[in-house]
N, C-alpha and C positions, 0 to 999 in steps of 0.2 A: 477555501480558508475563510472561516467566519471572521469578519472584521473585528468583532468584539474581542477576540483573543489578542489583537494588536492595538486597536485604537481605544478601546474602553477600559483597558487595564493599565494603570501607570507602570512605567518601566521597573521601578524598584519593587513592585509587588509580584512581578512575573516569576521571579526565581523561586518563589514558595508555592506556586500554583501547580497542581498536578493535572496533566492532560492525557486523556485516553483517545487514541485514534483507532477506529475499528473499521475494517474494510471487509466486504463479503469474500473477496478472493485476492490473493497476491501471487502474481505469476512471475514478475521480474524483480519486484521489490524496489525498483527505482523511485517510483512516486512516493512511497512511504519514507525512503531515505531522504529525499529532497525535502519533504515536508518536515521531517524531524530536524534536519539541519537548519532549515529556515527558522523554526521555532527557537532553536538555540541561538541563532544570530540576533533575534529580537529580545533575548533575555530569559528564556525558559531554561531551567537546568536540565541537562541530559538525563539524569536519573528520574526526573519528574515527568518525562514524556514517554508513554508506553504505546506500543503498536500491537494490535491483535487482528486476527482474521478468522473466518470460518474455514476456508480452504487455502492451503499454501503449497506452491510448487516445491518439489523436493530439492531442486537446484538452489532455490532461495535459502532453504534451511542450511545449506552448506556454505553460504556466502556471508559477507558483512551486512547484507540487507535483511538478514533474518529477523522476523518479528519477535516480540517478546512472548506472545501467546498465539496459538493456533489450535484448531480442533481436528482437522483432517489434512493429511499431506497427499499429494498426487504427483505423478510423473508426467501427466498430460498437460499441455498448455491450452487445451480446449475441452470444456466440459459444461454440462447443463446444471443450472441452479433453478430452484422453483420459480424465480422471478425473471429468468432469462439465461442466455448463454454467456459464459465467461471465456475470454480468449485474450491473448496478447496481441496488441496492434503491431508489435514487431514482426509477428509471423507473416504479415502481408508482404514484408520486404525480403523474405527468405524464399528464393525460388523452389528449393527442395521441400518446403513445408507442404506443398500440394494444395494450399488454400487458394481458392479462386474468388472468394467473397460471396459466392452464390450460397454457401452454407449458412450464411447469417441473414436473418430477417430483421430489418430495422424498423 
């Protein structure tokens, strides 16, 4: 979170500022929901905060974590992007996922 969004903008001006949050991929939607909720608690209006992504998991599109804009939807929680692999950290904690960690290079 850029500090300027909270520290450098007076409280009374935040309600009129529009914020765009853009992520490369959204697999669970949790992080974007938490970020959007936080911005509302510090004074940004809900309708002035928009979330978008390049790739969105189909389950997120059916949930309350749905972004406002997306380009591609997918049913996979692991896929490659030009700048690296995208996956949900939650998948490491689901034994039936089959992920061992060896698939990912850090």
